[in-house]
N, C-alpha and C positions, 0 to 999 in steps of 0.2 A: 406351428412351423412358420418361420419368417421367410417370406418370399423376397428375393433380391431382384432388383430391376436389371434389365438387360444391359450389358456393357456395350459401349459404342466403339466403332472403328476409329482409334485415335489418329491414325495417319490420315485417313480421308477427311476427318473433321478439321484437322489443322491445315490441310491443303485448301479446304473450302474457306477457312477463315483468312488464310493468306491471300487468296484470290479476292475475297470480299474487301479486305482492307486496302488492297491495291486499287480496286475500283473506286472506293470512297476517296482515296487520295487524288485520283484523276479528276473526279467530279468536283472536289473541293478546289482544285487548281483552276478548273473551268469557271466556277462561280466567281472566284476572286478576280479572274481576268475580265469577266463581264462587268463586274462592279468597278473596275479600274477607270480612271479618268483619261487614260491613254488610249487614243483611237486605235493605234496599232495593236495594243494588247487586247482590246475588245475584239478586233477582227480575228486574231489568232485563236482567241477563246471560242468564237463562233465556229471556226473551222474545226477545232478540236471537238466541239459539241456535236457537229454533224458526223464526224468520224465515229464518235462514241455511240450515237444513235444507230449507225449502221452496224456496229459490232454487237450491240445489244439485241438487234433483230435476229442475229445469227446464233445467239447463245441462249440456253435455257434460263428460265426465271430463277434468280437467286433468292432463296427463302431464308437467308440469314436474318436473325431477329435483331437487327440494329436499326434504331430509329433515325435513319439518315436518308437523304434524298437520292434514290436510284431510279433510273428511267423505267416507266411502265410502258412496254411496247404496245399493249392492247389499247391504251389511250391514244397512242400515235396512229394505230390502224383505224380507229373510229373517227378520226378527224375528217371533216368534209374537204372537198377539193379546194375550196377557196382558202381554207386555213393552211393547206399544204403548199400553196403557191404564193409566197410573199411578194408584195409589190416591189420591195427593194431587197436585194440578196442578204444583207446583214441584219436589218431591223426585225423583220418578221421571224427569221430563224431564231433570234434571241428570245422574242416574246413567246413563241411556241415552246421553246425549250423550257422556259420558266413556268409556263402553264402546265407542262407535263410533270415538272418537278413538284409543283404544289398539289396537283391531283394525286400523284402517286404517294406523296408524303402523308396525306390524310389516310389513304388506304393502309400504308405501312404502319402508321401510328396505331391504328385500330388493331392490326395483327399483332404488333409488338405488345400492346397492352394485354392481350389475351395470353401471349406466350410468356410474358413476365409473371402473370398470375399463376400459370401452370408450373413455371420454373421455381417460383417462390414456395409453392406447396412441396415440391421435391426437395428444395433446400431445407425447409423446416423438418422434413422427414429425415434428411441426412444429419441435421443437427441433433435430432433426438437420438439417432443411432450412435452418433459420436459421443454424446454425453453418457450413454449407457455402456460405452466401451466397445461397441461393435463397429470397429473402424472400417472393415471391409464393406459392410452394408452401407456405411456412410459414403464411402467412395462410389459405390454403385448408384446411389441416389443422386449424388452431386454430378456424376457423369450423365445420367439421364436428364438432369436439369440443364446441363450444357448443350445437350442435343436440342433442347427447346430454345435456348437463348445463349448464344456464344459470347455476348458482351456483358454477361452478368459477372462482375469482378469478384463478388463474394463467393461464387461457386468455385472459381479458380483457386482462390486463397484457402477456402474451406477444404477443398479436396487436397490441396498441398499439405495442410495440417494433418489430415487423416493419413496421407502417405507417410508423413514423418513418424506418426505413431506406429505405422506398420513396418517401419524401417526401410521403406522404399524411397530412398533419398533422391535418386536420379529422377523418378517420376515427380517428386515434389519440386525439384528444381525446374523441371519443364513447365509445370503448372504456374510456378511463380513468374517465369519468363513471359508466359502468355498473359498473366494478370497484369504485368507491367506494360506489355504491348497494348492491351485493350485500354488500360488507363491512359496511356500516352495518346491514343486515338481520341478518347473522350476529351482529354485536355486540349488537343489541337482543334477539334471540331467546335468546341464551345468558345474558343478564342479567349481563354481566361488566363492571361500570362501571369497574373499575380495570385492565382488561386491554386492551392495544392490539393490533390485528392488523397484523403486519408488512407483509402484502400491501396493506393499506389505505394505509399510508405509501408503499409502492412505487408505487401507482397515482397518488398525488399527484406523486411525483418524475417519472414518465414524462409526466404531464400538463404539468408545468413544462418538461420537455425539448421537448415539441411546441410549446409557446407560445414558447419561446426560438427555435426554428427558424422560427416564423412572425413573429419579431421583435416579439412582443407582450411586451416585457420587464417592464412593470409588472404585468401579470396573472401572468406566470411567477413573479415575486418574491412576490406574494401567495400563490400556490399553494405555494411552498416554505415560506413562513412558516406556512401552515396545517398543513403536514406536521409542522413542529416543535411546534406546539401539540398535535397528536394524540399524538406520541411524542417527548418531549425527548431520549430516549436515542439517537435517530438524528441528533443534532446534528452530529456529525462528518461523516456522509455528506451530509446536507442542505446544510451549509455549503460543502462542496466543490462542489456544484452551483450554489449561489449565487455562489461565487467565479467559476465558469466563466461564469455568466450575465453578471456584470459585465465579464469579459474580452471576451465576444462583443459586448456592447453597446458597449464602448469601440472595438472593431474596426469595428463598423458605423458609429459616429459618425465615426471617422477616414476611412473609405472614402467616406462621404457628403460629407465636407468636401473630400476630394481630388477627387472628381468635380465638385463645385461649382467648384473652381479651374479645372479644364479647361474647363468650360462657360462660365465667365466670361472666358476668354481669357488667363488668367494666364501670363506668359511662362515662368517657371520650370517650371510644371506641363507646359505644352506641350513644353518642351525635353526633359524626361524621357521623355515618350511618344514623341517623334520620334526620339530617340537609340536607344531600344530597337528601334523599327521598323527603323531603318537597319542596326543590328548583326545583325538576324535575316535580312538579305538573303543568299541562297545564292550559292555559287560565287565567293566573293571571296578574294583572297590573304590569307595569315595576317597580314601586316602591317596589313591593313585592319581585321580584327577586333581585333587588339591595340590599335591606335590608338583605335578606337571605344570599347573598354572603358576605356581610360585617360581619354578625354574624359568619359565618363559618370561615372567615379569622381570626377573633378575637379568635375563639375557638381553632384553630390550633396554634395560637401564644401563647395562655395562657396555653396550655397543658404542665404541668410541670413534671408529673411523667414519661411519656413515649412519648415524642414528635415524635420520629421516628416511633413508632407503629401507631400513629395517622395519620401521613403522608402516611404510607403504607396502612392503611384502606381507606384513601381518594382515593388513586390510585386504589385499588382493588374493591372498591364499586362504581366506575363510576364517580369519581369526575372530571377527565379530560375530560369525555364525555359531560360535561355540555355545552360546546361550540357547540355541535352538537345535543344533545338530547332535549334542550330547544329551541323551534322555535323562540321565541323573541330574545334570545341571538344570535342565528345563523344568523338571519336577520340583526341585528345591526352590527355584526362583519364583515359582507360582504359589508356594505355600510355606513361606519362611517362618510362620508362627509355630510349626510343628516339627522343626528340624532338630536333629541331634547336634552335639557339639562339633563333630567332624563335618557335618553338612554345612553348618553355619560358617565354619572355617573355609570350606571350599567356595562358598558364595562370596565371602569377603575377598578371597584371593582372586576371584573372577573380576570383581569390581575394581580391585587394585590394578589388575592387569589392563583393563580397559582404560583406566585413567593414564597409565604409563604409555599405552599404545597411542593415545591421543594427545599426549603432553607436548606443548609447543609445536603442534602439528599444523597450526594456521588454518586458513579458510579452505585450503584444498582438501585437507583431511575431513573437515566438517562437511564440506560439499558432498564428498563421496559417501560418507556415512548416511547422511540424510537422503541422498538420492537412491542408494542401493539397499539401505536397511531401515526404512521408515517404521516398519512393524517391529523390528528388533529394538529400535530406539524407544518406541512406545512401551514395549514390554520391560525394558531396562528401567525406565523411569518409574513405572508402577512397582517394580520390584524394589527399587530404591526406597520409595515411600513406605512400603511394607516393612523393610528392614529398619527404617528409622522409628517406626511405631513400636517395634519390639525392643527398642533401646540399643540397637547395634549402631552406635554412632561411628564406629570405625568404618563400616561399610559406606555410610553416607560421606564421610570425609574423603574416601577414595574415589568417589564418583560424582558427587553433587556439583563440584566446580565445573567439570566438563559438561554435564547435562545442562547447567545453567546457560552456558554459551550456546549450546545447540538449540535451546528452546527459543532463540531469537528468530529462527526461520519461520516465515509466515506460512509456507506450504505445509510444513510439519504441523503447525498449530491447527490447520484446517482438518487434519486427520484425527485430531483429538476431540472434535466437537461432539460427536455422538456419545462417547464414553466418559467425557470429562466430569460430568456431574456425578456419575456413579463410582468412578475410580479415584480420580486425583483429588477432588475437593474434600471428600470425607477423610482421606488420609492426611491431607494438609491441615484440616481443622484439628485433627487429633494431635498433630505435631505442635500446633500453636497453643493448644490448651495445656500441653506438657512441655512448654519451651524451657522451663527451668531444669528439666532433665536432659535437654539436648545440648550438645557442646556449642558454646558461643562462637566457635570457629566454623561450625557447619550451618547453624540456623540462618545467618544472613544470606548465605548462598541459596538456601532452600527457599527463603522468602523472595529473593530476587528472581529465582526461576519462575515462581508462580506470578510474580509481578510482570515479568517479560511476557508470560502467556496472556496477561490481561490486555496486551496490545490488540489481540484479536477481538473484534467487536462482539462476536457470538459468545466467546468465553468470558469476556468482560461482563456481558449482560447476565450470564449465568451466575457469576461471582457476586455482582452487586445486588442481585435479587435474593441472595441466600442469607437469611438471618443468622444461621449458625456460623457462617464465615465471619460476619462482623463481630459476633460475640467472641469468637476465638481470637481475632486480631486485637480487639480491645483488651482482652485478658492477657495476651502475650505482651502488649505494650506496657500495661500496668506492672507486669512482672519484671520486665526489663528495666523500667525506671526505678522500681523499688530496689532492685539489686544494685543499680548504679548509685543511688543516694546512700545505701548502706555502705558501699565501698568508700564513698566520699567521707562518711563519718568515721570509718575505722582508721584511716590514715591517709595522709596526703600522697605518699608515694604509691599506695595501692590505688588511689583515685586516678592518679596520672597514668598508671599502667593499664587500668581497666577502662578508662574513659573511651579509648579508641575501640576497644572490643564491644562495649555496649552501644557506642555510637553507630557501629556497623549494623547492629540489629535494628536500632531506631531508624537509621537511614533507609534500610531495606523496607521496614514496615511502613514508613511514611510514603515511600515511593509506591508501594502497592496500594495504599489507601487513597492517594491522590489520583491514581488511575481508576480505582473503583468508583470514586465520587464524581468522575468527569461527566457522566450522564446521570440525571436523577433516576432513582429507583424507589420502589415502594418501601424497601427496608431503610435506606438512608434518609428518607423523608419522615420516618416514624420519629415522634418526639423523643422517646426514650433513647433511641440509638443516636440521634443527632446531638442531644444534650450530653450524652456520655462521651461521644467522640470529641466534641468541642472542649469539654472539661478536661479530658486527658491529654489533649494535644496542644492547647494554647500556651502552656508553659514552655514548650519546645521552641517558641519564638525567641527565647533568650539563649538558645544553644550556640556555642562557639562554632559549630559545624554549619557552614553556610548552606550546604545541600539540605540538611534537615530543616533549617529555617525556611528555605524556599518552598519545600514540599509541604511543610505545616501551613504556611500561608496559603498554599494552593488548596489544601483540605478545607480550611476555614472559608475561602472564597467560594467553594462549591456548596458548602452546607449552610452558612449563615443567611444567604439571600432566600433560602427556602424554609427557614425555621425561626420563627419569632422567639420561641422558648430558648433556643440555643443562644440567641443574642443576649437575652437576659442573664444567662450564665456568665458571659464574658464582658458585659458592657462596662464594668468598672476596671478591668485589667487589660483586655486585649487592645482597645483603641490606641493607647499610648505606644504599645509595642508595634502595632501596625503602622502608626504614623511615622515612627522612626525608620521603618523599612521603605518609606516613600523616597528616601534619599539613597537607597541602595544602588550600587553601580550596575547590578543585574536587572535588565528591563523586565524579565519574567517575574522576578520577585516583586518589583514595584507594581506590576499589573495585578498580581494576586492580592497584594496588600491593599491596593486602591479599591478593588472590588469588595473585599471583606470589610473595609472601613465604610464604604458606602452603605453596606447592609447594616452595620452597627449604628450609623447615624440616622437611619430612616425614621425610627420611632423612639430612640433612646435619648432623653435629655442629658443623661450623664455622659454618654458617648460624645454628644455634640459639644458639651462644655469642655470636655477633655481636649478635643481637637482644637477648639477656639483658643484655649489657654496655651497650647503648644505652638500654634501657628499664627504669628502676628499678621492681622489683616488677611488671613488665609493666603499668604503669598506663595506658599509651597503648592497648594492646590491650584491656584491661579496659574502658576508656572507650568503645571501639568496640562493645562488647557492648550498650551502651545506645543505640546509633544507631537511627534509625527504619527504615533500609533493611535488609531481611531478608537480602539477599545479603551485605552487609557484616557482619552479625551471624554468618552461617554461616561465612564465611571467617576471621573473627577468632577465633571459638570453636574452629575447626579448628586454627588456628595456636597458640592457647593450649594445646590438647591436646598438640601436638607439643613445645612448650617445657617442659611439666610432666614430661617424661621426665627432666629435670635435677633430681636430688635436692636439690642446694643451693638451687635456686630454690624448690622446694616448702617447704623449711625456712624460707627467708626470708619466705615468704608467710604463715606461721603468725601469727595475730593480726590479719590483714587481713580484709576482707569477701569474700574470694574464694569461700568456700564458699557463702555466701548468694547471691552474684551468679550463680554457676553453677546452684545449686539452683532459683532462681526461674525460670530458663529451662527447666530440666528439667521442672518441675511445670506451668508455665502457658503455655509458648510454643506458638503455633498452627502454627508451621512445624516439621515433623518433622525436617528436616535440622539446624536450630539445636538442637532438643531433643536429638537423638542426639549431636551434637558436644559439647554441654555435659555430657551424661551421661558420655561417654567421658573428657572432661577431668577431671570430678569424681572418677571412679573411679581415674584415674591419680594424681591428687593424694593421695587417702587411702592408696593403695598405697605411694607414695614416702615419705610422712610420716604415720605412724599417728596423730599428734596431731590431725589434722584430723577424725578419726572422731568425737571427742567433740563438736566443733562441729556436725557433721552430725547427731549424735544429738539434740543440744539443739533443733535445728530440725525434728525429726521427719522427717529426710530419708533415713534408711536404707531405710525401706520404699518411699519414692518412687523412690529410685535403683535398688533391687532390681527393682521392678516394671518400671521403664523399660528397664533393661538386659535383662531377661527378654523383654520385648516386642520389642526390636530384634533379639535373638538368634533 
């Protein structure tokens, strides 16, 4: 049994905090007056201090756990007579007051340290309850923590989050207001005019969330804008919440409009509601449900006056729950391999209906589907993959495009982490190994869907560590390219018509593979896999599709630096292609190509000779040293260092500005990698051709180079 901590009296707690904060404001004013250089201000502050001392003697001790200076009356009572009778009215009163403050501050600091320790334990217990989904217990723990320490900002904002989860939005708003007030007090007492408190902004964000939940959108927007004023550095975070606010507001407006159509007796609106109700009737034959789904699909398609409202009604009236609310449909979607012809037809009709219901529905429809039906979405995706594996490409064509767009949502991807390796990956691998049987209009979307899922770091790690997936991807790529070249040989007109189709497959495949190779894994570092990947992809550098070219360069830039054997495979062909990409207008393409080229020239004489022949006095590479991108500078300087092992090149560079260009980066560059690469290149240059030493000496560079090399060694 879970024991919940006792709830506090919220009214009395807030009254105490109000009283305490007022006392602190008064004392802060007194201290500033005493520190003033104005004699009149000092005298008024001393009088106020005497009045405050008298009031404190008549009031009970305030146990509020804030580490600020409040008068300890006991210390005042224990003073000897000489201390209580100042020689001059103003001077001793000020000194005594400051002594009291210092003594009481030490006592209060010790008490607060213990209170914070106890409150932190309660906060951690509340956080654990929150993560487990027990939000009421979390509220109780946070409340008990606030009884210990009322200026603990995290407790206020954490309890506000728990209240939001419980749907208690007014309580959440109250907690956010108190968090803001406590944060303002901390801000003032520390006198840090230019320092923003992160938790202060956090309180505004949660206040905005509560207002959005209450559908008070204008107030929520004002709250978010206030957060931006407080800390402009949080612009990205706050703008994300503002974007969500606009989406929720649009959804609310759409649903209100749809409800209005039903209430007004609109025929199309009533038709959608009635059809969904009929399809949900139990114990009907399969043909009944298949027919109902087809009729509803046609009805949505034929809605001419307000198609968007019809789609909204479909969503709000339980249309997307058909997959779970109708037992026959639920059973068939779970086991598509053993279905009758009529059952397959029913499932295909369902997928076609879902696509029509979400067609051109924008972000608002996607937002609501992912928010209200995450398990349904997961189930639908798994059902889709199963249908594709039994060869039902019609089912896939009706749904995969919509699912691909929905798979972009990060929160949804997190829900897939536990089942991804057991459900999605095996089905996707089966599709890849049978890509020639899958429609080329469906396959790119399917690959893009999984590629979008690779954005999630956990899912990407599962994919990149799976040897079966790499094998399936390479097999699919080989199949796609074989079909493309066969089409090219058959006829020019066929080639032109099919080029785009197969390019879509290759574009999706290279996009997936560049994501999977982003972080090294045991599979991608295996020699066999690396060599096969480079062998099959390097030819795509000649593709007229610039997206495929960029992604292929990305794959090579990820694999070549980690595999010497893969460099040997492409050392005679890839360098010239990569060098040409150094002049590409797209910066990302240039960065990929430069990194891959640096890997090729590391140990390959053939690759170095190719680049030297193409680049007169390596002017292209030297120009990249002047680029603003530090990654590009690092890889270009690394490649230059490799090329300078060629004695003839070093001799031809005599009389150019190569020494000054490299020395400038050695002496001044803030990036240690660029600095080190340029130092190594410069040292190699002077070793291969001693004439460059004279130029280095003229520039006072010998000492700089010596110190730099010594530092790196």
